[in-house]
ZALOGU-826489 format. One record per residue: residue in one letter; z, x, y of N, C-alpha, C in turn. Coordinates in Angstrom, 2 decimals. Example, Ala and Ser with C-alpha at 12.3 -4.5 7.8 and 13.67 -1.06 7.14 Angstrom:
% ZALOGU-826489
SITE   resn       nc3       nc1       nc2      cac3      cac1      cac2       cc3       cc1       cc2
SITE      A      7.80     13.19     -5.69      7.80     12.30     -4.50      7.80     13.20     -3.30
SITE      S      7.08     12.85     -2.25      7.14     13.67     -1.06      7.87     12.90      0.03
END
This chain:
% ZALOGU-826489
SITE   resn       nc3       nc1       nc2      cac3      cac1      cac2       cc3       cc1       cc2
SITE      X      1.27    -27.02     18.59      2.24    -26.62     17.59      2.50    -27.73     16.57
SITE      X      1.63    -28.68     16.50      1.81    -29.78     15.58      1.82    -29.27     14.15
SITE      X      2.77    -29.71     13.35      2.81    -29.38     11.94      3.59    -28.12     11.59
SITE      X      4.06    -27.37     12.56      4.84    -26.18     12.24      6.29    -26.56     12.01
SITE      X      6.86    -26.05     10.95      8.26    -26.31     10.66      9.14    -25.58     11.66
SITE      X     10.34    -26.09     11.88     11.25    -25.54     12.89     11.56    -24.06     12.65
SITE      X     11.84    -23.66     11.41     12.15    -22.26     11.12     10.98    -21.35     11.41
SITE      X      9.79    -21.78     11.05      8.59    -21.00     11.32      8.38    -20.88     12.82
SITE      X      8.55    -21.96     13.51      8.37    -21.94     14.96      9.38    -20.99     15.62
SITE      X     10.63    -20.98     15.16     11.63    -20.05     15.70     11.22    -18.61     15.47
SITE      X     10.74    -18.29     14.24     10.31    -16.91     13.95      9.14    -16.51     14.82
SITE      X      8.19    -17.41     14.99      7.02    -17.08     15.81      7.41    -16.90     17.26
SITE      X      8.30    -17.73     17.76      8.72    -17.62     19.16      9.49    -16.34     19.41
SITE      X     10.09    -15.77     18.38     10.83    -14.52     18.55      9.89    -13.31     18.51
SITE      X      8.64    -13.53     18.21      7.66    -12.45     18.12      7.00    -12.27     19.49
SITE      X      7.16    -11.07     20.09      6.63    -10.80     21.44      5.14    -11.07     21.53
SITE      X      4.36    -10.61     20.55      2.92    -10.78     20.61      2.54    -12.25     20.57
SITE      X      3.26    -13.03     19.78      2.97    -14.46     19.72      3.29    -15.12     21.05
SITE      X      4.46    -14.79     21.62      4.85    -15.37     22.91      3.86    -15.03     24.01
SITE      X      3.31    -13.83     23.95      2.36    -13.40     24.98      0.95    -13.94     24.73
SITE      X      0.77    -14.68     23.64     -0.52    -15.28     23.35     -1.55    -14.31     22.80
SITE      X     -1.09    -13.14     22.35     -2.04    -12.15     21.83     -2.49    -12.47     20.41
SITE      X     -1.59    -13.00     19.61     -1.92    -13.32     18.22     -1.47    -14.75     17.95
SITE      X     -2.41    -15.56     17.48     -2.09    -16.95     17.18     -1.85    -17.16     15.70
SITE      X     -1.35    -18.29     15.33     -1.06    -18.61     13.94     -1.59    -19.99     13.65
SITE      X     -2.32    -20.11     12.55     -2.81    -21.40     12.09     -2.21    -21.63     10.72
SITE      X     -1.43    -22.68     10.59     -0.79    -22.94      9.31     -1.86    -23.31      8.28
SITE      X     -1.93    -22.55      7.17     -2.97    -22.82      6.16     -2.68    -24.07      5.36
SITE      X     -3.73    -24.60      4.77     -3.56    -25.74      3.88     -2.89    -25.27      2.60
SITE      X     -2.12    -26.13      1.99     -1.49    -25.83      0.71     -2.41    -26.26     -0.42
SITE      X     -2.26    -25.59     -1.56     -3.03    -26.00     -2.74     -2.57    -27.39     -3.17
SITE      X     -3.49    -28.15     -3.70     -3.19    -29.51     -4.11     -3.66    -29.70     -5.55
SITE      X     -2.76    -30.14     -6.40     -3.11    -30.38     -7.81     -3.73    -31.77     -7.94
SITE      X     -4.89    -31.83     -8.58     -5.58    -33.10     -8.80     -5.97    -33.22    -10.26
SITE      X     -6.07    -34.44    -10.75     -6.53    -34.66    -12.11     -8.04    -34.47    -12.21
SITE      X     -8.76    -34.87    -11.16    -10.21    -34.76    -11.14    -10.64    -34.24     -9.77
SITE      X    -11.53    -33.27     -9.76    -12.01    -32.70     -8.50    -13.08    -33.59     -7.87
SITE      X    -13.09    -33.64     -6.56    -14.15    -34.34     -5.84    -15.44    -33.55     -6.02
SITE      X    -16.56    -34.23     -5.97    -17.85    -33.57     -6.14    -18.73    -33.80     -4.93
SITE      X    -19.70    -32.92     -4.73    -20.68    -33.10     -3.67    -20.64    -31.98     -2.64
SITE      X    -21.63    -31.95     -1.75    -21.80    -30.87     -0.78    -20.60    -30.60      0.14
SITE      X    -19.84    -31.62      0.57    -18.78    -31.25      1.52    -17.57    -30.58      0.87
SITE      X    -17.55    -30.47     -0.45    -16.37    -29.96     -1.14    -16.61    -28.55     -1.67
SITE      X    -15.62    -27.68     -1.51    -15.63    -26.36     -2.13    -14.21    -26.06     -2.59
SITE      X    -14.09    -25.18     -3.56    -12.79    -24.95     -4.18    -12.55    -23.46     -4.40
SITE      X    -11.29    -23.11     -4.52    -10.93    -21.76     -4.93     -9.84    -21.89     -5.99
SITE      X     -9.82    -20.95     -6.92     -8.79    -20.97     -7.95     -7.47    -20.56     -7.33
SITE      X     -6.40    -21.20     -7.75     -5.07    -20.87     -7.25     -4.40    -19.98     -8.29
SITE      X     -4.10    -18.76     -7.89     -3.39    -17.83     -8.75     -2.00    -17.59     -8.17
SITE      X     -1.06    -17.23     -9.03      0.26    -16.89     -8.53      0.17    -15.59     -7.76
SITE      X      0.96    -15.47     -6.72      0.95    -14.26     -5.92      1.13    -14.61     -4.45
SITE      X      0.74    -13.70     -3.61      0.89    -13.88     -2.17     -0.37    -14.48     -1.58
SITE      X     -0.19    -15.29     -0.58     -1.30    -15.80      0.21     -0.95    -15.50      1.66
SITE      X     -1.84    -14.85      2.36     -1.55    -14.45      3.74     -2.77    -14.68      4.62
SITE      X     -2.50    -14.86      5.89     -3.55    -14.96      6.89     -3.70    -13.60      7.55
SITE      X     -4.92    -13.16      7.71     -5.18    -11.91      8.43     -5.59    -12.25      9.86
SITE      X     -4.85    -11.73     10.82     -5.14    -11.98     12.23     -5.48    -10.66     12.89
SITE      X     -6.50    -10.66     13.73     -6.91     -9.43     14.39     -7.07     -9.71     15.88
SITE      X     -6.44     -8.89     16.70     -6.52     -9.05     18.14     -6.58     -7.67     18.77
SITE      X     -7.63     -7.43     19.58     -7.83     -6.13     20.23     -7.75     -4.97     19.23
SITE      X     -8.34     -5.17     18.05     -8.39     -4.13     17.05     -7.14     -3.97     16.20
SITE      X     -6.10     -4.71     16.49     -4.85     -4.61     15.73     -4.73     -5.80     14.78
SITE      X     -4.45     -5.52     13.52     -4.37     -6.56     12.50     -2.92     -6.88     12.17
SITE      X     -2.70     -8.13     11.80     -1.41     -8.60     11.30     -1.68     -9.45     10.09
SITE      X     -0.79     -9.40      9.11     -0.86    -10.26      7.94      0.39    -11.13      7.94
SITE      X      0.22    -12.43      7.95      1.35    -13.36      7.99      1.26    -14.34      6.83
SITE      X      2.40    -14.62      6.22      2.45    -15.63      5.16      2.34    -17.00      5.80
SITE      X      2.16    -18.01      4.97      2.07    -19.37      5.50      3.39    -19.81      6.12
SITE      X      4.48    -19.09      5.79      5.79    -19.39      6.36      6.10    -18.51      7.57
SITE      X      5.14    -17.71      8.00      5.33    -16.88      9.17      5.97    -15.53      8.92
SITE      X      6.14    -15.16      7.65      6.70    -13.84      7.33      5.63    -12.78      7.53
SITE      X      6.02    -11.65      8.11      5.07    -10.59      8.40      4.88     -9.71      7.16
SITE      X      3.67     -9.70      6.63      3.33     -8.89      5.45      2.56     -7.62      5.83
SITE      X      2.45     -7.31      7.11      1.61     -6.20      7.56      2.04     -4.88      6.94
SITE      X      3.32     -4.57      6.96      3.79     -3.29      6.40      3.70     -3.29      4.88
SITE      X      4.00     -4.42      4.25      3.97     -4.51      2.79      2.56     -4.27      2.25
SITE      X      1.55     -4.74      2.98      0.16     -4.60      2.57     -0.62     -3.83      3.63
SITE      X     -0.10     -2.66      3.97     -0.66     -1.85      5.06     -2.13     -1.49      4.83
SITE      X     -2.52     -1.22      3.59     -3.92     -0.85      3.34     -4.86     -2.01      3.64
SITE      X     -4.43     -3.23      3.38     -5.25     -4.40      3.69     -5.33     -4.59      5.20
SITE      X     -4.21     -4.40      5.88     -4.20     -4.52      7.36     -5.13     -3.47      7.98
SITE      X     -5.10     -2.24      7.46     -5.99     -1.21      7.98     -7.45     -1.56      7.74
SITE      X     -7.74     -2.12      6.58     -9.12     -2.52      6.28     -9.56     -3.63      7.23
SITE      X     -8.68     -4.55      7.53     -9.00     -5.61      8.48     -9.24     -5.04      9.87
SITE      X     -8.46     -4.06     10.26     -8.66     -3.42     11.57    -10.02     -2.76     11.67
SITE      X    -10.52     -2.24     10.55    -11.82     -1.59     10.55    -12.99     -2.54     10.46
SITE      X    -12.72     -3.80     10.14    -13.80     -4.80     10.02    -14.23     -5.29     11.40
SITE      X    -15.52     -5.61     11.51    -15.98     -6.14     12.81    -16.03     -7.64     12.81
END
């Protein structure tokens, strides 16, 4: 649980599936503003746009979408969760 903020950890611990070890959470990296990008094979980048960023978790065919702060986006983005459930 290294690196999880106390509020996030409390929310996750209150989640039955998380407590039972069925769905795990990995805190994503945050975007970092730089004046110059690093170059070379070990580096890759993605554009940062305003909006939501969520992790898609799938366990036993059931998908969950969680924000980096541990908020559940599954119902808000139900079509994406269903698409994840259908993915192999």
